[in-house]
MDAnalysis code that builds the backbone (N, CA, C; Angstrom):
import MDAnalysis as mda
import numpy as np

u = mda.Universe.empty(345, n_residues=115, atom_resindex=np.repeat(np.arange(115), 3), trajectory=True)
u.add_TopologyAttr("name", ["N", "CA", "C"] * 115)
u.add_TopologyAttr("resid", np.arange(1, 116))
u.add_TopologyAttr("resname", ["LEU", "ILE", "THR", "PRO", "LEU", "THR", "GLY", "ASP", "PRO", "ASP", "VAL", "TYR", "VAL", "SER", "ARG", "THR", "ALA", "HIS", "ARG", "PRO", "SER", "ALA", "ASP", "ASN", "CYS", "THR", "TRP", "ALA", "SER", "THR", "ASN", "PHE", "GLY", "ALA", "ASP", "ALA", "VAL", "THR", "VAL", "LEU", "PRO", "SER", "ASP", "PRO", "ASP", "PHE", "ARG", "VAL", "GLY", "PRO", "TYR", "PHE", "ILE", "GLY", "VAL", "THR", "ALA", "PHE", "VAL", "ASN", "THR", "THR", "PHE", "THR", "ILE", "THR", "ALA", "LEU", "VAL", "GLU", "THR", "ASP", "GLU", "CYS", "VAL", "GLU", "LEU", "ARG", "ASP", "GLY", "GLN", "PRO", "GLN", "HIS", "VAL", "ASP", "LEU", "GLU", "SER", "ASP", "ASP", "PHE", "GLN", "CYS", "LEU", "SER", "VAL", "ALA", "VAL", "GLY", "VAL", "ASP", "VAL", "ALA", "SER", "LEU", "THR", "ILE", "THR", "VAL", "THR", "PRO", "LEU", "SER", "GLY"])
u.atoms.positions = np.array([
    [107.206, 125.884, 132.949],
    [106.926, 126.482, 134.246],
    [105.507, 127.003, 134.233],
    [104.736, 126.636, 135.211],
    [103.376, 127.141, 135.375],
    [103.346, 128.018, 136.616],
    [102.896, 129.236, 136.443],
    [102.775, 130.173, 137.556],
    [101.303, 130.488, 137.761],
    [100.722, 130.058, 138.872],
    [99.304, 130.333, 139.095],
    [99.081, 131.800, 139.446],
    [98.057, 132.376, 138.843],
    [97.625, 133.713, 139.224],
    [96.510, 133.595, 140.250],
    [95.678, 132.567, 140.069],
    [94.673, 132.180, 141.061],
    [94.571, 130.659, 141.021],
    [94.133, 130.058, 142.096],
    [93.957, 128.605, 142.123],
    [95.267, 127.862, 142.226],
    [95.232, 126.585, 141.815],
    [96.403, 125.724, 141.933],
    [96.445, 124.736, 140.764],
    [97.028, 125.120, 139.626],
    [97.117, 124.189, 138.498],
    [98.195, 123.134, 138.722],
    [98.001, 121.957, 138.136],
    [98.999, 120.898, 138.115],
    [99.336, 120.601, 136.660],
    [100.573, 120.198, 136.400],
    [101.021, 119.992, 135.022],
    [101.465, 118.544, 134.813],
    [101.088, 118.008, 133.646],
    [101.420, 116.642, 133.251],
    [102.010, 116.689, 131.846],
    [103.083, 115.925, 131.623],
    [103.785, 115.972, 130.344],
    [103.965, 114.552, 129.828],
    [103.813, 114.399, 128.514],
    [103.975, 113.093, 127.879],
    [104.556, 113.260, 126.482],
    [105.261, 112.261, 126.025],
    [105.734, 112.220, 124.643],
    [104.730, 111.501, 123.758],
    [103.858, 110.682, 124.356],
    [102.960, 109.850, 123.563],
    [101.486, 110.178, 123.763],
    [101.085, 110.488, 124.972],
    [99.672, 110.787, 125.247],
    [99.375, 112.235, 124.841],
    [98.438, 112.412, 123.923],
    [98.111, 113.755, 123.437],
    [97.336, 114.570, 124.468],
    [96.760, 113.922, 125.454],
    [96.040, 114.596, 126.546],
    [96.554, 114.046, 127.870],
    [97.792, 114.416, 128.238],
    [98.354, 113.848, 129.467],
    [97.558, 114.264, 130.704],
    [97.499, 113.329, 131.647],
    [96.770, 113.548, 132.899],
    [97.512, 112.817, 134.006],
    [96.977, 112.861, 135.216],
    [97.603, 112.178, 136.345],
    [97.752, 110.685, 136.077],
    [96.816, 110.104, 135.321],
    [96.843, 108.669, 135.045],
    [97.586, 108.318, 133.761],
    [97.954, 109.322, 132.966],
    [98.509, 109.044, 131.655],
    [99.583, 110.083, 131.319],
    [100.713, 110.029, 132.023],
    [101.800, 110.976, 131.775],
    [103.132, 110.311, 132.087],
    [104.190, 110.931, 131.611],
    [105.536, 110.456, 131.929],
    [106.151, 111.298, 133.034],
    [105.880, 112.599, 133.004],
    [106.403, 113.511, 134.015],
    [105.246, 114.346, 134.554],
    [105.345, 114.761, 135.810],
    [104.279, 115.562, 136.416],
    [104.850, 116.450, 137.514],
    [104.127, 117.527, 137.775],
    [104.406, 118.368, 138.925],
    [103.066, 118.774, 139.510],
    [102.852, 118.415, 140.775],
    [101.562, 118.668, 141.422],
    [101.749, 119.430, 142.730],
    [102.727, 120.311, 142.744],
    [102.996, 121.113, 143.939],
    [101.888, 122.132, 144.153],
    [101.766, 122.595, 145.377],
    [100.878, 123.722, 145.639],
    [101.610, 124.976, 145.171],
    [100.979, 125.787, 144.348],
    [101.626, 126.985, 143.799],
    [102.259, 126.671, 142.459],
    [103.417, 127.280, 142.202],
    [104.088, 127.126, 140.914],
    [104.551, 125.687, 140.707],
    [104.456, 125.217, 139.471],
    [104.892, 123.877, 139.104],
    [105.871, 123.963, 137.948],
    [106.847, 123.068, 137.935],
    [107.802, 123.016, 136.831],
    [108.183, 121.561, 136.579],
    [108.332, 121.219, 135.313],
    [108.823, 119.905, 134.909],
    [110.078, 120.144, 134.087],
    [111.171, 119.489, 134.450],
    [112.409, 119.580, 133.692],
    [112.740, 118.192, 133.175],
    [112.967, 118.084, 131.863],
    [113.319, 116.813, 131.245],
    [114.734, 116.947, 130.703],
    [115.634, 116.123, 131.185],
    [117.033, 116.170, 130.774],
    [117.322, 115.076, 129.751],
    [118.296, 115.282, 128.869],
    [118.656, 114.245, 127.893],
    [119.080, 112.931, 128.537],
    [119.510, 112.960, 129.791],
    [119.900, 111.732, 130.486],
    [118.689, 110.909, 130.936],
    [117.485, 111.488, 130.893],
    [116.266, 110.773, 131.260],
    [116.017, 109.683, 130.210],
    [115.770, 108.433, 130.626],
    [115.559, 107.353, 129.650],
    [114.347, 107.579, 128.749],
    [113.397, 108.423, 129.155],
    [112.224, 108.708, 128.330],
    [112.394, 109.937, 127.446],
    [113.544, 110.606, 127.530],
    [113.799, 111.768, 126.692],
    [113.859, 111.355, 125.227],
    [113.192, 112.093, 124.362],
    [113.230, 111.875, 122.921],
    [113.143, 113.225, 122.221],
    [113.647, 113.282, 121.007],
    [113.474, 114.461, 120.171],
    [112.061, 114.425, 119.607],
    [111.407, 115.565, 119.528],
    [110.058, 115.637, 118.975],
    [109.113, 116.352, 119.914],
    [107.827, 116.279, 119.614],
    [106.852, 117.025, 120.419],
    [106.650, 116.424, 121.810],
    [106.391, 117.316, 122.748],
    [106.010, 116.952, 124.109],
    [104.616, 117.521, 124.335],
    [103.696, 116.715, 124.842],
    [102.326, 117.146, 125.074],
    [102.160, 117.517, 126.544],
    [101.473, 118.618, 126.780],
    [101.346, 119.172, 128.126],
    [99.872, 119.252, 128.492],
    [99.523, 118.722, 129.652],
    [98.171, 118.828, 130.176],
    [98.195, 119.580, 131.492],
    [97.215, 120.427, 131.699],
    [97.097, 121.182, 132.940],
    [95.718, 120.918, 133.522],
    [95.661, 120.594, 134.798],
    [94.376, 120.377, 135.460],
    [94.236, 121.335, 136.633],
    [92.986, 121.539, 137.025],
    [92.690, 122.391, 138.173],
    [91.467, 121.823, 138.882],
    [91.520, 121.765, 140.190],
    [90.388, 121.258, 140.962],
    [89.495, 122.391, 141.453],
    [89.998, 123.609, 141.321],
    [89.204, 124.814, 141.577],
    [89.476, 125.755, 140.409],
    [88.654, 126.779, 140.249],
    [88.887, 127.747, 139.179],
    [90.321, 128.255, 139.259],
    [91.017, 128.247, 138.126],
    [92.441, 128.560, 138.099],
    [92.773, 129.433, 136.905],
    [93.634, 130.404, 137.142],
    [94.209, 131.223, 136.081],
    [95.716, 131.118, 136.226],
    [96.434, 130.916, 135.113],
    [97.877, 130.702, 135.208],
    [98.581, 131.187, 133.954],
    [99.888, 131.356, 134.064],
    [100.738, 131.547, 132.903],
    [101.576, 130.285, 132.745],
    [101.929, 129.967, 131.505],
    [102.762, 128.797, 131.242],
    [103.895, 129.215, 130.308],
    [105.095, 128.730, 130.623],
    [106.275, 129.053, 129.838],
    [107.039, 127.768, 129.565],
    [107.467, 127.579, 128.329],
    [108.349, 126.463, 127.976],
    [109.706, 127.040, 127.625],
    [110.743, 126.482, 128.173],
    [112.104, 126.929, 127.911],
    [112.913, 125.731, 127.443],
    [113.407, 125.813, 126.218],
    [114.241, 124.749, 125.666],
    [115.678, 125.251, 125.692],
    [116.495, 124.637, 126.509],
    [117.893, 125.031, 126.602],
    [118.722, 124.136, 125.695],
    [119.691, 124.736, 125.056],
    [120.565, 123.989, 124.159],
    [122.002, 124.426, 124.386],
    [122.926, 123.545, 124.132],
    [124.335, 123.891, 124.228],
    [124.840, 124.517, 122.940],
    [123.992, 124.539, 121.909],
    [124.384, 125.091, 120.630],
    [124.191, 126.604, 120.619],
    [124.998, 127.270, 119.827],
    [124.861, 128.708, 119.649],
    [123.815, 128.994, 118.577],
    [123.098, 130.109, 118.743],
    [122.173, 130.568, 117.727],
    [122.997, 131.246, 116.637],
    [122.805, 130.820, 115.393],
    [123.574, 131.391, 114.296],
    [122.921, 132.670, 113.810],
    [123.684, 133.749, 113.815],
    [123.201, 135.028, 113.320],
    [123.411, 135.105, 111.817],
    [122.483, 135.764, 111.116],
    [122.580, 135.977, 109.676],
    [122.942, 137.433, 109.419],
    [123.770, 137.662, 108.430],
    [124.239, 139.003, 108.102],
    [123.076, 139.968, 107.891],
    [123.036, 141.011, 108.711],
    [122.046, 142.070, 108.571],
    [120.663, 141.757, 109.099],
    [120.440, 140.551, 109.644],
    [119.127, 140.173, 110.157],
    [119.136, 140.188, 111.684],
    [118.295, 141.039, 112.301],
    [118.269, 141.073, 113.772],
    [117.722, 139.774, 114.354],
    [118.207, 139.421, 115.513],
    [117.754, 138.230, 116.239],
    [117.197, 138.687, 117.575],
    [115.946, 138.363, 117.867],
    [115.320, 138.734, 119.141],
    [115.646, 137.665, 120.178],
    [116.161, 138.088, 121.332],
    [116.530, 137.166, 122.403],
    [115.943, 137.692, 123.707],
    [115.297, 136.827, 124.483],
    [114.822, 137.157, 125.825],
    [115.690, 136.402, 126.821],
    [116.298, 137.119, 127.755],
    [117.112, 136.493, 128.791],
    [116.625, 136.915, 130.164],
    [116.555, 135.971, 131.054],
    [116.279, 136.268, 132.458],
    [117.590, 136.699, 133.116],
    [117.499, 137.324, 134.250],
    [118.682, 137.749, 134.991],
    [119.612, 136.565, 135.222],
    [120.888, 136.750, 134.986],
    [121.950, 135.755, 135.151],
    [121.907, 134.621, 134.137],
    [121.033, 134.696, 133.100],
    [121.022, 133.698, 132.032],
    [122.121, 134.009, 131.025],
    [122.396, 133.059, 130.150],
    [123.425, 133.193, 129.126],
    [122.861, 132.711, 127.798],
    [123.176, 133.406, 126.721],
    [122.798, 132.970, 125.378],
    [124.034, 132.991, 124.505],
    [124.328, 131.886, 123.862],
    [125.445, 131.799, 122.937],
    [124.936, 132.122, 121.533],
    [125.640, 132.992, 120.830],
    [125.309, 133.336, 119.452],
    [126.585, 133.223, 118.629],
    [126.456, 132.979, 117.330],
    [127.635, 132.911, 116.475],
    [127.330, 133.572, 115.147],
    [128.382, 134.001, 114.471],
    [128.254, 134.581, 113.139],
    [129.428, 134.081, 112.307],
    [129.146, 133.685, 111.088],
    [130.199, 133.202, 110.196],
    [130.887, 134.393, 109.531],
    [132.206, 134.403, 109.565],
    [132.986, 135.477, 108.961],
    [133.938, 134.851, 107.950],
    [133.838, 135.298, 106.711],
    [134.702, 134.783, 105.648],
    [136.013, 135.537, 105.560],
    [136.907, 135.072, 104.686],
    [138.227, 135.676, 104.543],
    [138.176, 137.040, 103.857],
    [137.109, 137.312, 103.117],
    [137.023, 138.564, 102.369],
    [136.315, 139.687, 103.133],
    [136.067, 139.522, 104.428],
    [135.355, 140.519, 105.230],
    [136.296, 141.652, 105.610],
    [135.849, 142.911, 105.382],
    [136.654, 144.080, 105.731],
    [136.505, 144.438, 107.200],
    [135.304, 144.184, 107.782],
    [135.100, 144.462, 109.206],
    [133.895, 143.671, 109.701],
    [133.832, 143.548, 111.008],
    [132.710, 142.895, 111.673],
    [132.220, 143.841, 112.755],
    [130.949, 144.221, 112.685],
    [130.355, 145.074, 113.697],
    [129.229, 144.297, 114.354],
    [129.257, 144.202, 115.690],
    [128.206, 143.525, 116.462],
    [127.545, 144.575, 117.333],
    [126.246, 144.721, 117.174],
    [125.488, 145.713, 117.925],
    [124.427, 144.998, 118.736],
    [124.340, 145.311, 120.030],
    [123.308, 144.769, 120.896],
    [122.460, 145.948, 121.356],
    [121.155, 145.862, 121.098],
    [120.233, 146.935, 121.445],
    [119.206, 146.392, 122.442],
    [119.196, 146.876, 123.689],
    [118.209, 146.387, 124.655],
    [116.817, 146.902, 124.284],
    [115.822, 146.006, 124.350],
    [114.434, 146.386, 124.108],
    [113.712, 146.659, 125.407],
    [114.214, 146.068, 126.499],
    [113.663, 146.318, 127.839],
    [114.714, 145.903, 128.859],
    [114.476, 146.321, 130.098],
    [115.365, 145.873, 131.166],
    [116.351, 146.890, 131.606],
])
């Protein structure tokens, strides 16, 4: 997701081109204002591995960019090690912890850092 602070950035994404552009990309978003590209596993060009992102501007532009990788898998928690999670409103995060037969108790603590 690209959110312009000033100007109007456009985003181009590729699995193969290291400098994706309007002429050399697989996916693009060139809307006025915020732009987002979503790639689903059902897309025939979807592959595991790096995705290269190019951003262009035809006028001076300042923007923020966020990549969000969603997975159906749960994040595995490790005993005694905190896990930092950022969630947007109405989002969901699956987490799991392995519990053996010799465990006397299980305590799960969630501590908000903001919000």
